[in-house]
C-alpha positions, 0 to 999 in steps of 0.5 A: 782414301776417299776422293770426291770428284766435286769438292766443296765449292759451295762450302769451303770455297763458298763463304758468301761475302758476309761469311768471308768478312766474318772469317777474314781474307788473310793468306793464312785463312786461304791456307786454312781453307786449303787444309780444311778442304783436303781433310774434308775430302779424305774423311768419310762424313756422316750426319746421323739425323736428317728429316728429308723423308718427312719433307718428301711425304708432304711435298710429293713433287719433290725430286731428291735427285735435283738441286733445290734452293733452301731459302726458296723451298725450305728443303735442306737436303738432296743428293746434289747438295750432299755431294756439293757439301762433301757429305758422304752419308746420312741417316734418313729419319722415319719420323713420327710425332707422338699420336694416340696410344691405342690399337688404332693409333699403333696401326696408323703409326705402323702404316705411316712408318712403313710409308716412310720406309718405302719413300726412303727405299724408293729415293735410292732405287730411283737413283742408283747412280747417286745413292745406295742404302747402307746398314753398316760402316763397311757398306758406307765405305764401299758406296762412297768409294763409288762416289755415291751417297750412303743412305742409312735409316733411323726411326725417330720415336718408338711409337710405331712399335706399339706394344709389339716387340716383333716389329723391331725385327721388321724395322731392322730388316727394312734397314733401321739401325737406330730408334729414338725411344721417344719424341716430344711426348711420353709413349709406351716405351719411355718418358720424353724430355718435353712432355707438358704433363711431366713424367709418366714412367719415371724413365723407361717403362717395363715394356721399354726395358724389353725394347732396349734389351731386344735392340741390344740383341738385334744389333740396333743402336738405342738413341736417347735424344728426346728422352727425359733425364731419368729415361737416359739413366735407365738406358745407360744402366740397362743397355749392354751396348753403347748408346747414341744421342743422334741429335743433341747438344750440351745443356751447360751451354744452352739450358734446354731439356732436350740437351744433355747435362755434363753428368749425362755426357760423362755417363754416355762416354763411360758407356762408350757412346757418342753425342751427335751435335744438333743444329736446331737453333731453339736448342742452341740459343734463346731466340727473341720472343716471336709471339705471332709465329708461335701463335701461327704454329700452334694454330697449324698444329691444332688444325692438322694434328698428327701427320700420320693421320693426314691424307696426301692432299692434307699433307701438301696443304699443311706444308704450304701453310707451314712454308707461308709461316716460315717466310712471314715470321723467320726464325732467329738462327744460331751460328755454326760457331755456336755449334762448334762451341758445343763440340769444344765443350764436350771434347774438353769434358770427355775427349774427342771420342764421343762427339759427332754431327746430327744436324736435324736438317729438314726437321728444323735444323740449319744455322748461319754458316751451315744452313743446308747440306751443301755447307757441311764443309764449313763444319770442317773449316771451323774445326780446323780454325780451332786447331783440331787435327785431321785425325780428330776431325775424322773421328767427329765425322764418322770414326766415333759413330762407326766405332759405336755401330761396330760395338753394338753389332759385336754385343748383339753377336755375343748376346745371341751366342750366349742365348744359343748356348743357354738354350734360351733362344735368340733373335733370328738374324744373320751376322756378316 
């Protein structure tokens, strides 16, 4: 049983006056809060997508061991707020926006990815009393038992692979346990769901097929968030292991190409995989037009281009200008209730075993009621309010994702054993 020394003062007990008003102040509500608090304390909680490494890269004075104000700084994640929100574990994202597909582009992408890996390792090494690196469910349970945060790593965008399959082993050895195959544009692996030029490969490329096969052999989860529908179906057909959507939502409730259709969700469930609920408002609601903000953001993108090619000083300047835009043109936010509507929809569609949480904090995620990581307990409260059992909530928080991780590892062992028996060779790695 997992216990926390500090409970969710900032989440379950922390509903602001506006929040309290919306939830009500009846005795029954207090009983629900106490129930939610107990469930949240006992569950091992994990968020499968946080972009704090990118934030750290552009804010070199940021200290992840100190508590920050999200509204003042824009930062949604640090170790103290993870503890306040009762969040035990998170996948820190090695994120790269798609850049030039050339030898130089691949080299730059690899260099920047390694820099992000270093920053993640450094954030853990500098704070051994607060966090440890995790690569398996067993690691997470061991770390959380010591009242520390468990830091997993995922790669968002396969661009830093270039065309070199051997880099899968390199990134695996550095701790990566999933790769999001593409991001907002097509790459050499697969088509993106949002490339303005449309499909290039009509799904996975031939290289992408090799990437999926090698990820299966290595024991690395294939992440289909951000990829096109045709890429998704290619992955489902090819992968011998369950796959994940590390931060996606349901298209039936919000018609955005980044979200998954009901048919895709059914296919994912049949595959044994899991869809982790995103909390980026643009994928959950259709915000009112904000042309000034759109123009300012487009100008920012054109001015600085891809982050992997920026100097440290340019990173800081870009972050400062982005912060100014954010304060001048605030975004309309979705609500936590709308996020859980997506959970309800998926549970009704395929059952409780195929849904989890991937909030995309520091990558644009954060909604009313779950604005930063300190408010993670409100997710449990909303699930309790809707009648979810403690067992079901534990599945949402980590049970489903950890089942997938274990199955992916099992498939890798089987594939490597088969390869050894057939004399076809296998990836060099050890299994615990």
